[in-house]
C-alpha positions as CSV (number, residue, x, y, z in Angstrom):
1,M,-7.0,6.0,-21.5
2,Q,-6.3,3.1,-19.1
3,G,-5.5,3.5,-15.4
4,Y,-3.2,1.7,-13.1
5,S,-3.5,-0.2,-9.8
6,L,-0.4,0.0,-7.6
7,V,0.8,-1.7,-4.4
8,A,2.1,0.7,-1.8
9,P,4.0,-1.1,1.0
10,A,4.4,0.2,4.5
11,K,7.9,0.5,6.1
12,I,9.4,-0.1,9.5
13,N,12.6,1.2,10.9
14,L,15.1,-1.4,12.1
15,Y,17.4,1.4,13.3
16,L,16.9,5.0,14.0
17,E,19.6,7.2,15.5
18,I,19.2,10.9,15.9
19,I,22.7,12.4,15.2
20,G,22.1,16.0,15.8
21,A,20.6,19.3,14.6
22,R,21.0,20.5,11.0
23,E,21.3,24.1,9.8
24,D,18.0,23.8,8.0
25,G,16.2,23.0,11.3
26,Y,15.7,19.3,10.7
27,H,17.5,16.5,12.5
28,E,20.5,14.7,11.0
29,L,19.4,11.0,11.1
30,A,21.0,7.6,10.5
31,M,18.3,5.0,9.8
32,V,17.8,1.6,8.4
33,M,14.4,1.4,6.6
34,Q,12.6,-1.8,5.6
35,S,9.6,-2.5,3.4
36,I,7.0,-4.9,4.6
37,D,4.1,-6.6,2.7
38,L,1.4,-4.8,4.7
39,A,0.3,-2.5,1.9
40,D,-2.3,-0.1,0.6
41,Q,-3.6,-0.3,-3.0
42,I,-3.7,2.9,-5.0
43,D,-5.9,3.0,-8.1
44,I,-5.2,6.0,-10.4
45,T,-7.3,6.8,-13.4
46,P,-7.7,9.8,-15.7
47,N,-10.9,11.8,-15.1
48,G,-11.1,14.0,-18.2
49,S,-11.2,17.2,-16.2
50,E,-8.7,19.6,-14.6
51,N,-9.5,18.2,-11.1
52,I,-7.6,16.0,-8.7
53,R,-10.0,13.8,-6.8
54,V,-9.2,11.5,-3.9
55,Q,-11.4,8.7,-2.5
56,C,-10.6,6.4,0.4
57,D,-12.4,3.6,2.2
58,N,-11.1,4.8,5.6
59,L,-12.9,7.9,7.0
60,E,-9.8,9.0,8.9
61,V,-8.0,9.8,5.7
62,P,-8.4,13.4,4.5
63,L,-9.4,13.8,0.9
64,D,-8.2,17.4,0.4
65,K,-4.8,19.1,-0.1
66,T,-3.6,17.9,3.3
67,N,-3.4,14.4,1.9
68,L,0.1,13.6,0.6
69,A,-1.4,11.6,-2.3
70,Y,-3.3,14.7,-3.5
71,R,-0.2,16.8,-3.1
72,A,1.8,14.3,-5.2
73,A,-0.7,14.6,-8.0
74,E,-0.6,18.4,-7.7
75,L,3.2,18.3,-7.8
76,M,3.2,16.3,-11.0
77,A,0.7,18.7,-12.6
78,K,3.0,21.6,-11.7
79,E,6.2,19.9,-12.9
80,F,4.7,18.6,-16.2
81,P,2.1,21.3,-17.2
82,E,2.0,20.2,-20.9
83,Q,1.0,16.7,-20.0
84,F,-1.5,17.9,-17.4
85,A,-3.0,20.3,-20.0
86,K,-3.2,17.6,-22.6
87,L,-4.3,14.6,-20.4
88,G,-6.1,16.3,-17.5
89,G,-6.6,15.4,-13.9
90,V,-6.8,12.1,-12.1
91,D,-9.0,10.2,-9.7
92,I,-7.0,8.6,-6.9
93,K,-8.7,5.7,-5.0
94,I,-6.9,4.6,-1.8
95,H,-7.7,1.1,-0.5
96,K,-6.4,1.5,3.0
97,R,-4.8,-1.5,4.9
98,I,-1.9,0.3,6.5
99,P,-3.0,1.7,9.9
100,V,-3.4,5.5,9.9
101,A,-1.0,7.7,11.9
102,A,1.0,4.6,12.8
103,G,4.7,5.5,12.1
104,L,4.6,3.2,9.1
105,A,4.8,5.8,6.3
106,G,1.3,5.2,5.1
107,G,0.8,8.7,3.7
108,S,4.3,8.7,2.2
109,T,3.9,5.4,0.4
110,N,0.5,6.6,-1.0
111,A,2.2,9.7,-2.3
112,A,5.0,7.6,-3.8
113,A,2.4,5.4,-5.6
114,V,0.8,8.5,-7.1
115,L,4.1,9.7,-8.5
116,V,4.8,6.3,-10.0
117,G,1.2,6.0,-11.3
118,I,1.1,9.4,-13.0
119,D,4.5,8.7,-14.5
120,L,3.0,5.6,-16.1
121,L,-0.3,7.3,-17.0
122,W,1.3,10.3,-18.7
123,K,4.1,8.1,-20.2
124,L,6.8,10.4,-18.8
125,G,9.5,7.8,-18.7
126,L,11.0,9.1,-15.5
127,T,13.9,7.2,-13.8
128,K,13.6,5.9,-10.3
129,V,16.0,8.6,-9.1
130,E,14.0,11.3,-10.8
131,I,10.8,10.1,-9.1
132,E,12.7,9.9,-5.7
133,E,13.9,13.5,-6.2
134,L,10.3,14.7,-6.7
135,G,9.2,12.7,-3.7
136,A,11.8,14.3,-1.5
137,T,10.0,17.6,-1.9
138,L,6.9,16.1,-0.4
139,G,8.4,14.3,2.6
140,S,11.5,12.6,3.9
141,D,10.1,9.1,3.7
142,V,8.7,9.4,0.2
143,P,12.0,8.6,-1.7
144,F,12.4,5.4,0.2
145,C,8.8,4.3,-0.4
146,V,9.4,4.6,-4.2
147,A,12.2,2.1,-4.3
148,G,11.5,0.2,-1.0
149,G,13.4,-2.9,0.0
150,T,16.1,-2.3,2.6
151,A,18.1,1.0,2.7
152,I,20.3,3.1,4.9
153,A,18.8,6.6,5.1
154,T,20.8,9.6,6.2
155,G,20.4,13.4,6.0
156,R,16.8,14.1,7.1
157,G,16.0,10.6,5.8
158,E,16.0,11.3,2.1
159,Q,19.6,10.3,1.2
160,L,19.4,6.6,0.5
161,A,21.9,3.8,0.0
162,E,20.3,0.5,-0.9
163,I,21.3,-2.8,0.8
164,L,20.7,-6.2,-0.6
165,G,17.0,-7.0,-0.1
166,L,15.9,-8.6,3.2
167,D,13.1,-11.0,2.1
168,N,10.8,-13.2,4.1
169,I,11.6,-12.4,7.7
170,Y,8.3,-12.6,9.6
171,I,7.0,-9.6,11.6
172,V,4.1,-9.2,13.9
173,L,2.9,-5.6,14.1
174,G,0.6,-3.9,16.6
175,K,-1.1,-0.6,16.7
176,H,-3.9,0.9,18.9
177,L,-6.5,2.2,16.5
178,S,-7.4,5.3,18.6
179,L,-3.8,6.2,19.4
180,S,-1.4,8.5,17.5
181,V,1.9,10.1,18.3
182,S,2.9,13.5,16.7
183,T,6.2,13.1,14.9
184,P,7.1,16.8,15.3
185,W,6.3,16.5,19.0
186,A,8.6,13.4,19.3
187,Y,11.6,15.1,17.6
188,K,11.0,18.4,19.4
189,T,10.9,16.6,22.8
190,Y,14.0,14.6,22.0
191,R,15.8,17.9,21.0
192,A,14.7,19.5,24.3
193,T,15.9,16.6,26.3
194,Y,19.0,15.5,24.6
195,G,20.1,18.5,22.5
196,D,23.1,19.1,24.7
197,T,24.6,15.8,23.4
198,Y,24.4,16.8,19.7
199,P,27.7,17.4,17.8
200,Q,28.4,21.0,17.4
201,D,29.9,21.0,13.8
202,N,28.8,19.7,10.4
203,Q,32.0,17.5,10.1
204,S,31.1,15.6,13.2
205,L,27.5,15.2,12.1
206,T,28.6,13.8,8.8
207,A,31.1,11.4,10.3
208,R,28.6,10.0,12.8
209,A,25.9,9.6,10.1
210,S,28.4,7.8,7.8
211,S,29.4,5.3,10.5
212,V,26.0,3.5,10.1
213,H,27.2,2.1,6.8
214,S,29.7,-0.2,8.6
215,A,27.6,-0.8,11.7
216,P,26.9,-4.3,13.0
217,M,23.2,-4.0,11.9
218,I,24.2,-3.7,8.3
219,K,26.3,-6.8,8.5
220,A,23.5,-8.7,10.1
221,I,21.1,-7.6,7.3
222,V,23.6,-8.6,4.6
223,H,23.8,-12.1,6.2
224,K,20.0,-12.2,6.6
225,N,20.4,-13.1,10.3
226,A,17.1,-12.5,11.9
227,R,18.3,-13.3,15.4
228,E,21.2,-11.0,15.1
229,I,19.1,-8.2,13.6
230,S,16.7,-8.6,16.5
231,Q,19.5,-8.0,19.0
232,L,20.6,-4.8,17.2
233,L,17.3,-3.0,16.9
234,H,17.6,0.6,18.0
235,N,15.2,3.6,18.0
236,D,16.2,6.9,19.8
237,L,12.6,8.1,19.8
238,E,11.6,5.4,22.3
239,K,13.4,7.4,24.9
240,V,10.7,10.1,24.7
241,V,7.7,8.3,23.5
242,L,7.6,5.3,25.8
243,P,7.6,7.4,29.1
244,E,4.8,9.5,27.7
245,Y,2.5,6.9,26.1
246,A,1.7,4.1,28.5
247,K,-0.1,2.0,25.9
248,V,2.9,2.0,23.6
249,L,5.1,0.9,26.5
250,E,2.6,-1.8,27.5
251,L,2.5,-3.0,23.9
252,R,6.3,-3.1,23.6
253,E,6.5,-5.1,26.9
254,A,3.9,-7.5,25.7
255,F,6.0,-8.2,22.6
256,A,9.1,-8.5,24.7
257,S,7.3,-11.2,26.8
258,S,5.8,-13.0,23.8
259,G,8.8,-14.9,22.7
260,A,9.6,-12.6,19.7
261,L,13.3,-12.6,18.7
262,G,13.3,-8.8,19.3
263,T,10.9,-5.9,19.5
264,M,10.9,-2.2,18.9
265,M,8.7,0.8,18.2
266,S,8.7,1.9,14.6
267,G,9.6,5.5,13.8
268,S,7.8,7.9,16.1
269,G,5.2,5.2,16.9
270,P,2.8,4.2,18.1
271,S,3.3,1.0,16.1
272,V,5.4,-1.7,17.8
273,F,6.7,-4.8,16.0
274,G,8.3,-8.1,16.9
275,I,10.6,-10.1,14.7
276,C,9.9,-13.9,14.4
277,E,11.6,-17.0,13.1
278,S,8.8,-18.3,10.9
279,L,5.1,-17.9,10.1
280,E,4.2,-20.4,12.8
281,H,6.3,-18.5,15.3
282,A,4.7,-15.2,14.2
283,E,1.2,-16.6,14.8
284,K,2.2,-17.7,18.3
285,V,3.6,-14.3,19.1
286,K,0.5,-12.7,17.8
287,Q,-1.7,-14.9,20.0
288,Q,0.4,-14.2,23.0
289,V,0.3,-10.4,22.6
290,R,-3.5,-10.6,22.1
291,S,-3.8,-12.6,25.3
292,S,-1.7,-10.1,27.1
293,I,-3.7,-7.1,25.8
294,P,-7.3,-8.2,25.1
295,D,-8.3,-4.8,23.9
296,E,-10.5,-4.4,20.8
297,D,-8.7,-1.2,20.0
298,L,-5.5,-3.1,19.4
299,E,-4.9,-4.2,15.8
300,L,-2.4,-6.9,15.2
301,F,-0.9,-7.9,11.8
302,T,1.3,-10.8,10.6
303,T,3.5,-9.5,7.8
304,Q,7.0,-10.1,6.4
305,T,9.9,-8.1,5.0
306,I,10.0,-7.6,1.2
307,S,12.6,-6.3,-1.3
308,Q,10.5,-3.9,-3.3
309,G,8.6,-0.6,-2.9
310,I,5.9,0.7,-5.2
311,H,5.0,-1.8,-7.8
312,L,2.3,-2.4,-10.4
313,K,-0.6,-4.7,-9.5
314,S,-2.6,-4.4,-12.8
315,S,-3.9,-2.1,-15.5
316,I,-7.5,-1.0,-14.9
């Protein structure tokens, strides 16, 4: 039986607003998510056994059940026991290019690729919506990573409304290799600091989350206006992460001084990105940030927005 090689793009947040606390303990969010062409490659092949095996070329990535890609394969085996019994386990090889623990949904997009890959491998014929629903049980970012492109995300991030794709806007992305920020810590700290501003009833939560659909950011995206998008970037988590993490603040300030159209931390960090007018402009911004922070621990990437999520690279 053949295997498949899939492209698993990273994502950034162009907008992240924390609306309030939900009854299930999560936060009600309003976000605009965007796929970028910085991507991992996931090779998935049958192994003729009952085992799920994960390999990765980055030693920081766990290979056991704490890896979302492993858990995605485990979920498919549980949901489709007849196919698992008939066709057996899989080998998952992760070629890592997305920085680890970067706020770029690297683990989530790997899991999304495994769901899509096993659907192809086992010839299940699942719809995109069905795969997204499975992904939502693994993590809030997984459904978006399946479809990718540009989307409004509400709820805890799993309720998606697609927007016309935002292609070919150049981005420079920076992340310190040795630095990570705990997402649970960021949200917990935000709740402790700003919880008294949260709406007190579900109706108010829903109304505030819905308002993002008509927000100026969405209009700027529809018109593919990079300059306007840059002026409307927003991330509530910057309020708690930047004061606590000096290197993230320094990186954001370097981007702000680099000539980028706009800059922001992605998700809970520690990645920071700058929006640029062209590839040439992006390379200049990248050089300027590198000159400002000549630290070998800082990785910088030139990338661009894309209108797709998980997609097939080749059969193997």
